[in-house]
N, C-alpha and C positions, 0 to 999 in steps of 0.2 A: 459126911454125906453118905457113906456106905459104899458097898460094892456094886459095880456095874459091868455089863458086857456090852460091846459095841458091834453091831451087825452091819456090814457094808452093803452097798447097793447090789452086789453080786451074790449075796447070801453067805459070804465068808465072814468069820468073826475075827476081830483083832486078837492076836495071841502073842504072849510074851514067852519066848523060849531062849534059854541061854542068855546071850547079849543082844538079841534081835527082836524087833517087833515085826511079826509076820501076819499073814491071814491063813486060816484053815477052814475049808468047807466041812471037814469031818468033825471038827471040834465045835460042839454046840455050846450054849451058855452054861451047861452043866459041868464043863471041863474047867479045872482050876487055872489052866493056862490063859483062859479068856477072861478071867476075873481081874478087875482093876479097882483098887480102893481109892475113892475120891477124897483127897485131903484138902480142906479149906485153908487158903493162905491169903487172907485179906483181900477179897474181891477176885482172886484167881484161884485155880485149883491145881493140884499135882495128881498125877495118875501113878499110884504105886502098885507094882505087880505082886503076885502071890509069893514071890521070893524076896520081896523087899526092895527091888530096884525101881527106878523112876523112868518113865517115858520122857525123853528129851529130844529137842531139835538142836542140832549142831550149827556151827557157823557156816557150814557148807550146805545147810538145809536138809541134812540127812536125819532120819529118825533112828534113835538108838536108845538103849537102856543104860542107865547110869547107876552106880552103886550108891551115889549120894545125890541129894537135891542140888542141882546146879543153877540156882537162882532163876533168872528169866528163861534159861534154856529148858527148865523143867516145869515151868508154870504155864497154864493155859486158861483160856476162857471157854466155857461150854456155852455155845450159842444155840438156842432152841428155835426151830423154824418148822411150823406146820407138822408137829409131832415127831420131828427128826432132830438130831443134834449134830453140830459141827464142833470140832476141836481146834480152836485157833490158838496158835502158839507164837513163839519168838519171831519178831520181824513181820508179824501179821500173816504168817504162813499157816495153812490148814493141813492137818494130817489127812492124807488122801489115799485111796485104794483104786488102782487102775483095773481094767476089765480082766487082767491076768491074775489079780490078787496081790500085786506088788505094792508095798507100803512106801509112800514118799511124802513130800510136801508140795503144796501148790499155793500160788497167790490167789487163785480163782476159787470162788465159792460156788461149786457146782455139785452134781449128784455124786461125783467121786469123793467129795469131802463131806458127805452127810451120812449119818448112821442111825439105825434104830438103837435106842438106849434101853437096855434091859436091866431092871433093878434085880439084884441077886439077893 
């Protein structure tokens, strides 16, 4: 499916740095840290970072980067709504960004869990 960048409601982009998923307002979609390769996995997708790690949601609902594809923990549904996308993962939790730019998960599908999807 190719590379994507995800811009949150507050103008910050999801960014993969070291072992963490963060947001940065200074990193635009031209920065390689904000590029996620979308891999198709039979109705679900995996988000692979520029350094080959996978975005994952742990048992305690934390968002982290894994060196390997961790089954359901690393698989997501991209839900498109009115020109935006939501990233729905393990146990029906959405990747979410609060007004401070902190990345977490939420059971609620609200503006914190919707992103502009930019094709790279």
